[in-house]
C-alpha positions in Angstrom: 21.2 11.5 24.7 18.3 9.3 26.9 19.2 8.8 30.5 19.8 5.7 32.3 16.9 3.8 34.2 17.9 2.6 37.7 16.4 -0.9 36.5 13.8 -2.3 34.9 10.9 -5.0 35.6 9.2 -7.7 34.1 5.9 -8.5 33.7 5.6 -12.4 34.9 2.1 -13.1 36.4 0.0 -10.2 36.2 2.0 -8.2 38.3 5.3 -5.8 37.3 8.3 -7.6 39.4 12.0 -7.4 39.4 14.4 -10.2 40.6 17.6 -10.1 43.0 19.5 -11.3 40.5 19.5 -8.8 37.2 20.9 -8.9 33.7 23.0 -5.5 32.7 21.3 -4.0 29.6 24.3 -1.9 27.7 24.4 0.9 25.1 26.7 -0.9 22.8 27.9 2.2 21.3 29.9 3.5 24.4 29.6 0.2 26.9 27.7 2.3 29.9 25.0 1.1 31.6 21.2 1.5 30.5 19.3 -0.4 32.9 19.2 -3.8 34.7 16.3 -6.4 34.3 15.3 -9.0 36.5 17.1 -12.8 35.8 14.1 -14.9 35.5 14.9 -18.6 36.9 13.2 -21.8 35.6 10.4 -21.6 38.7 9.5 -18.2 37.2 9.3 -19.7 33.7 7.2 -22.0 35.0 5.1 -19.6 37.2 4.7 -18.1 33.6 3.1 -20.8 31.7 1.1 -21.8 35.0 -0.5 -18.3 34.7 -0.8 -18.4 30.9 -3.0 -21.0 31.5 -5.9 -18.9 33.0 -4.4 -15.9 30.1 -5.4 -18.3 28.1 -8.9 -18.8 29.2 -9.7 -14.9 29.3 -8.2 -14.3 25.9 -10.4 -16.6 24.5 -13.3 -15.0 26.0 -12.6 -11.4 24.9 -14.8 -10.4 21.9 -13.4 -9.1 18.9 -15.0 -5.9 19.8 -12.8 -5.5 22.9 -9.4 -7.1 21.2 -9.7 -4.6 18.7 -9.8 -1.9 21.6 -7.1 -2.6 23.6 -4.8 -3.2 20.7 -6.1 0.4 19.3 -5.7 1.6 22.7 -2.5 0.5 23.0 -1.1 1.8 19.6 -2.4 5.2 20.8 -0.2 4.8 23.7 2.9 4.3 21.8 1.8 7.3 19.3 1.5 9.5 23.0 4.9 8.2 23.8 6.9 7.5 20.5 10.2 9.5 21.1 10.9 7.8 24.6 10.2 4.3 22.5 12.4 5.4 19.7 15.5 6.6 22.2 15.3 3.0 23.9 15.1 1.4 20.9 18.6 3.8 19.9 20.1 3.5 23.1 19.8 -0.4 23.9 20.3 -1.4 20.4 22.4 -0.9 17.5 19.9 1.4 15.0 20.5 4.8 14.3 17.9 7.5 15.7 16.0 7.9 12.7 16.2 3.9 12.2 15.0 3.6 15.6 12.1 5.8 15.1 10.8 4.6 11.2 10.7 1.0 13.5 8.2 2.7 16.3 6.2 3.9 13.1 6.0 0.3 11.8 5.4 -1.1 15.5 2.0 0.9 15.8 1.1 -0.5 11.8 1.5 -3.9 13.0 -0.8 -3.6 16.0 -3.1 -1.6 14.1 -3.2 -5.0 11.1 -3.7 -6.7 14.5 -6.6 -4.9 15.0 -8.3 -5.7 11.9 -7.3 -9.0 10.6 -8.9 -9.7 14.1 -12.3 -8.9 12.6 -11.3 -10.9 9.2 -10.5 -14.3 11.2 -13.4 -16.3 9.6 -14.4 -19.4 8.7 -16.2 -20.9 5.8 -19.5 -23.1 5.1 -18.7 -26.6 4.2 -20.8 -27.9 1.3 -21.4 -31.3 2.8 -23.9 -32.6 0.2 -21.0 -33.5 -2.0 -20.6 -36.7 -0.8 -23.6 -38.6 -1.6 -26.2 -38.9 1.1 -24.9 -35.7 2.4 -27.9 -33.5 1.0 -29.4 -32.7 4.8 -26.3 -31.6 6.0 -24.8 -28.1 7.0 -22.0 -26.8 8.5 -19.2 -24.9 8.6 -15.5 -24.3 10.3 -14.2 -21.6 12.6 -10.8 -20.7 13.9 -10.1 -21.2 17.9 -6.6 -20.4 19.3 -3.9 -22.3 20.3 -4.2 -21.6 23.3 0.0 -20.6 24.8 2.0 -18.9 22.4 6.0 -18.7 23.3 7.7 -16.1 21.5 11.4 -15.5 21.6 12.5 -12.4 19.8 16.1 -11.5 18.3 17.7 -8.3 19.0 18.0 -6.6 15.8 14.2 -5.5 16.1 13.3 -5.4 19.4 10.0 -3.9 19.3 8.5 -4.6 15.9 9.2 -7.8 15.8 8.0 -8.3 19.6 4.8 -6.9 17.8 4.6 -9.2 15.1 4.7 -11.9 17.8 2.1 -10.1 20.3 -0.2 -8.6 18.1 -1.8 -11.2 16.1 -1.8 -13.7 19.3 -3.5 -11.3 21.1 -5.8 -11.0 18.0 -6.5 -13.8 17.5 -7.4 -14.6 21.6 -4.4 -16.6 22.5 -2.0 -16.3 25.9 1.7 -15.1 25.2 4.8 -15.5 26.9 7.5 -13.1 25.1 11.5 -13.7 26.4 13.1 -11.3 24.8 17.1 -11.1 23.5 18.5 -10.4 26.7 20.8 -7.7 24.4 17.9 -5.7 24.1 14.6 -6.5 26.6 13.2 -3.1 27.7 11.7 -2.6 23.9 9.6 -5.6 24.6 8.9 -4.4 27.9 7.6 -1.0 26.3 5.2 -2.5 24.4 3.7 -4.6 27.5 3.6 -1.5 29.5 1.7 -0.1 26.3 -1.3 -3.2 26.9 -1.1 -2.9 29.9 -2.1 0.8 30.0 -4.6 0.0 27.4 -6.3 -2.5 29.9 -4.9 -6.1 28.5 -6.1 -8.4 31.1 -2.3 -9.1 32.5 -2.6 -13.1 32.7 -2.9 -12.7 28.7 0.5 -11.3 27.9 3.8 -11.9 30.1 7.5 -11.0 29.5 9.8 -12.3 31.3 13.6 -11.5 30.9 16.6 -13.6 31.6 19.0 -16.4 29.6 17.7 -18.2 27.0 19.7 -21.5 27.9 17.8 -21.7 31.4 14.0 -20.5 30.7 13.9 -20.7 26.6 14.4 -24.6 27.1 11.1 -24.5 29.6 9.4 -22.6 27.2 10.0 -24.5 24.2 9.5 -28.2 25.5 6.9 -27.6 27.9 3.5 -29.2 26.8 1.4 -26.5 27.9 2.8 -24.5 25.5 1.2 -25.4 22.1 3.5 -22.7 18.9 6.8 -21.6 19.7 7.3 -18.9 17.4 11.0 -18.0 17.3 13.0 -15.9 15.2 17.0 -15.8 15.7 20.1 -17.8 14.3 19.8 -20.9 12.2 21.5 -23.1 14.8 19.3 -22.2 17.9 16.2 -22.5 15.9 17.5 -26.1 14.7 17.3 -27.1 18.2 14.3 -25.9 19.1 12.5 -27.9 16.5 14.5 -30.8 18.0 13.2 -30.8 21.5 9.9 -28.6 21.1 8.0 -31.6 20.7 4.7 -31.8 19.3 3.6 -28.8 18.9 3.1 -25.8 16.5 6.6 -24.6 15.3 7.1 -21.0 13.5 10.5 -19.9 12.2 12.3 -16.9 10.7 16.2 -18.2 10.9 18.1 -15.1 8.4 19.4 -15.6 5.4 22.0 -14.6 2.9 19.8 -13.0 0.6 21.3 -11.9 -3.3 20.5 -9.5 -5.7 20.6 -9.9 -9.7 21.5 -6.9 -11.4 21.2 -7.4 -15.5 22.2 -5.0 -18.4 19.0 -3.3 -18.9 18.4 -2.6 -15.0 18.5 1.2 -13.7 22.1 0.9 -12.7 22.1 4.1 -10.3 18.9 3.0 -8.8 20.5 -0.8 -7.9 23.2 0.7 -6.6 21.6 3.3 -4.1 18.8 0.3 -3.3 21.4 -2.5 -2.8 23.6 0.1 -0.6 20.4 0.9 1.7 19.9 -2.8 1.4 23.8 -3.9 2.6 24.2 -1.5 5.2 20.8 -0.5 6.6 20.5 -1.8 10.6 24.4 -1.7 10.1 23.7 -5.3 8.2 21.9 -7.0 11.4 19.2 -7.4 8.9 17.6 -11.1 8.5 16.8 -9.4 4.6 20.1 -7.5 3.9 21.9 -7.7 0.9 24.5 -10.2 1.7 25.8 -10.8 -2.1 25.3 -9.0 -5.6 25.5 -10.6 -9.1 26.5 -8.3 -11.9 26.1 -8.8 -15.7 29.4 -8.3 -17.5 27.9 -5.4 -19.5 27.6 -3.2 -16.5 29.3 -4.9 -14.1 32.5 -2.0 -13.8 30.1 0.9 -13.9 27.6 -0.9 -11.4 30.8 -1.2 -9.0 32.5 2.0 -9.3 29.2 3.7 -8.2 28.4 1.5 -5.5 31.6 1.8 -4.2 31.3 5.5 -4.2 28.2 5.4 -2.3 29.7 2.9 0.6 31.9 5.4 1.1 29.7 8.4 1.6 28.0 6.7 4.6 28.3 8.8 7.5 29.2 5.8 10.4 29.1 7.6 14.3 27.0 8.9 17.3 24.0 6.5 16.5 21.7 9.4 18.5 23.0 12.4 15.8 20.3 12.3 13.1 22.6 12.5 10.4 24.5 9.5 11.0 23.5 6.8 8.7 24.9 3.8 10.5 26.1 2.9 14.2 27.6 0.0 15.7 26.8 -3.3 16.0 24.9 -5.0 18.7 28.5 -5.6 20.8 32.1 -5.4 20.3 32.4 -9.6 20.0 30.1 -9.3 16.7 32.0 -6.8 14.9 35.7 -9.0 15.5 33.7 -11.9 13.9 32.8 -10.0 10.7 36.0 -9.0 11.0 37.5 -12.6 11.3 35.2 -13.2 8.5 36.3 -10.6 6.4 40.0 -11.6 6.8 39.4 -15.1 6.3 37.9 -14.1 2.1 41.3 -12.0 2.0 43.1 -14.4 2.6 41.4 -17.1 0.0 41.7 -14.4 -2.5 39.3 -11.7 -2.2 39.8 -7.9 -2.6 38.7 -5.4 -0.2 36.9 -2.5 -2.1 36.2 -0.1 0.5 36.0 -0.6 4.2 37.5 -3.7 6.2 38.0 -1.6 9.1 36.6 -1.8 12.9 37.1 0.3 15.8 35.5 -1.2 18.6 31.7 -2.8 18.1 32.1 -0.5 14.8 33.0 -1.8 11.4 32.8 0.0 8.6 30.6 -0.6 5.2 32.4 -2.9 3.6 32.5 -4.2 -0.2 34.0 -7.1 -1.5 35.4 -8.8 -5.0 36.6 -12.2 -6.2 35.0 -13.5 -3.0 35.5 -17.4 -4.0 33.5 -20.2 -3.2 33.8 -22.1 -0.1 34.3 -18.3 1.7 32.5 -18.6 5.4 31.2 -14.9 4.5 29.6 -16.0 1.1 28.1 -19.6 2.8 27.0 -18.2 5.9 24.8 -15.1 6.9 27.0 -12.3 8.2 24.3 -10.2 9.6 26.7 -7.3 9.2 28.0 -4.2 6.8 29.5 -6.6 4.5 28.4 -7.1 0.8 30.4 -9.2 -2.1 29.9 -8.1 -5.4 30.4 -11.1 -8.2 30.3 -10.8 -12.3 28.0 -13.1 -14.0 27.9 -13.8 -17.8 23.8 -15.1 -17.8 21.0 -15.0 -15.2 21.1 -18.3 -15.4 24.3 -18.7 -13.8 23.2 -15.6 -10.9 20.0 -17.4 -10.3 22.5 -21.1 -10.1 25.2 -18.8 -7.7 21.7 -17.2 -5.7 20.3 -20.5 -4.7 23.8 -22.1 -4.1 23.6 -21.6 0.0 21.1 -23.1 2.9 19.5 -19.9 3.1 16.7 -18.8 1.2 14.5 -15.9 2.6 14.1 -13.1 0.0 15.7 -11.6 -3.2 15.8 -8.7 -5.3 16.1 -8.6 -9.1 17.0 -5.6 -11.3 15.7 -5.8 -15.0 13.1 -4.3 -17.5 12.3 -7.3 -19.1 9.3 -9.0 -18.0 10.3 -12.7 -19.0 13.4 -12.5 -17.2 11.8 -11.5 -14.2 9.2 -14.1 -14.2 12.1 -16.9 -14.6 13.8 -15.4 -11.5 10.5 -15.2 -9.9 9.6 -18.6 -10.4 13.6 -20.6 -10.2 14.8 -18.3 -7.0 14.6 -20.6 -4.2 13.3 -18.5 -1.8 10.1 -16.8 0.0 9.8 -13.9 -2.0 11.3 -12.1 -4.8 11.7 -8.3 -5.2 11.7 -7.1 -8.9 13.6 -3.8 -9.3 14.4 -3.4 -5.9 16.9 -5.2 -3.3 15.9 -8.6 -1.0 15.4 -5.6 1.8 11.6 -4.8 1.1 8.7 -5.6 3.4 5.6 -4.8 4.8 3.9 -6.1 7.9 0.8 -7.4 6.1 2.1 -9.7 3.7 3.3 -13.5 4.1 6.9 -13.8 5.3 9.5 -16.1 5.6 11.6 -18.4 3.6 12.4 -22.0 2.5 15.8 -24.4 3.6 17.9 -22.8 6.5 15.5 -19.3 6.4 12.8 -21.2 8.5 9.6 -22.6 8.8 6.3 -21.0 8.3 5.5 -17.5 7.5 4.8 -13.9 9.5 3.2 -10.9 9.1 -0.3 -10.5 10.8 -2.6 -12.2 9.0 -0.4 -15.4 8.5 0.8 -15.7 12.3 -2.5 -15.4 13.3 -3.5 -18.7 11.0 -0.7 -20.5 12.9 -1.6 -19.4 15.8 -5.4 -21.1 15.6 -6.4 -24.6 14.8 -10.0 -24.9 12.5 -12.8 -26.7 14.1 -15.5 -27.8 11.9 -19.0 -28.2 13.1 -21.8 -30.0 11.3 -25.6 -30.3 11.8 -27.6 -33.1 10.1 -31.0 -31.9 9.7 
């Protein structure tokens, strides 16, 4: 068990600072106080931007070798302190200690990828002779940093999702200001600690903690900020897009991910993949399986085995190595999910297992017979609830899978290559995972969705492309 920390400072203007006003960070499992962080003001946010103007100039002048060296040294620092990082994630957030340790490993992978992509970010020569009279011209294009990146990050992956913004920003020569989720700010501060130790010039990275409604608007709307990278909810993302102005925006806004199980699938494999995809990280996962469409021929076998596996889930103390699922991030989230389930039941849905709440804990829940129009299948649940449906054809499954305003990833289980490619082509999503659930990602791949699931793509290489512009150079001989 991690002991409470008296106070945690933020990195602002090149200094580790505190403030008289603070935000209390609590362990959602028992509501005990973990630490406090400064409550940054509008003045602090403006100061961060002014500092970042200097940081952007410093960052742009760092050689690729220097950027790589700093990032690799930061990774080594995280490796040397990985249990402290994992305990922090598990204390301030919802993840079990096992899940937290896995996140620390992924963070190190993300940062290593950032260092490696720094060496691979190059331009191309341009054949100016393609135009008549251009034979005496040669040239190329190269990438240059946008300048200042503002990153607003969520609570569910408080370390690795920050790394997905910070690593690419540094690797591509930008300054970055991180505003982490107020519920889980310490993990982001620990990433800044690693980079500070590694010798990153302090004005290049700042982590300011505070209320999003106050400091977030300053970061989003300020003209000096050239890219806003946001991971969070659809409504907040839509509001940011409306007020950001003329600048780049990259957003991952969640999903309502489907899985399709056909009659030729390995049913037990599909069950195990979808159970993990539905209930991992307490379902607080943008890739989490929320809807499962199962062909009639295997429906009863699938449901029976799925419910049996869901009942085996060990829910309890997130600090125990045996626990498979801990609490949601806050009791109000568990209450919100409880209301969604109750509404679905009132409309005719059947609870096959779960449907019980204890404070911030909500049991793994499986629903059947959920009618169209119920919020629990229209919106992102972001909790441990999955709905299963019987379908007659793959065409029906694809139509239903597409019938929401989200499209991040989808999974399909089949041995038929033709059907797999039909799903790949017809599913309105940013990624199709064949013979696994939607809940699969490597940190190097382009990651993002369509419709209400966001704009642009994360994944280190692709984030770096967003964080740079192309400059053309041409010589007339």
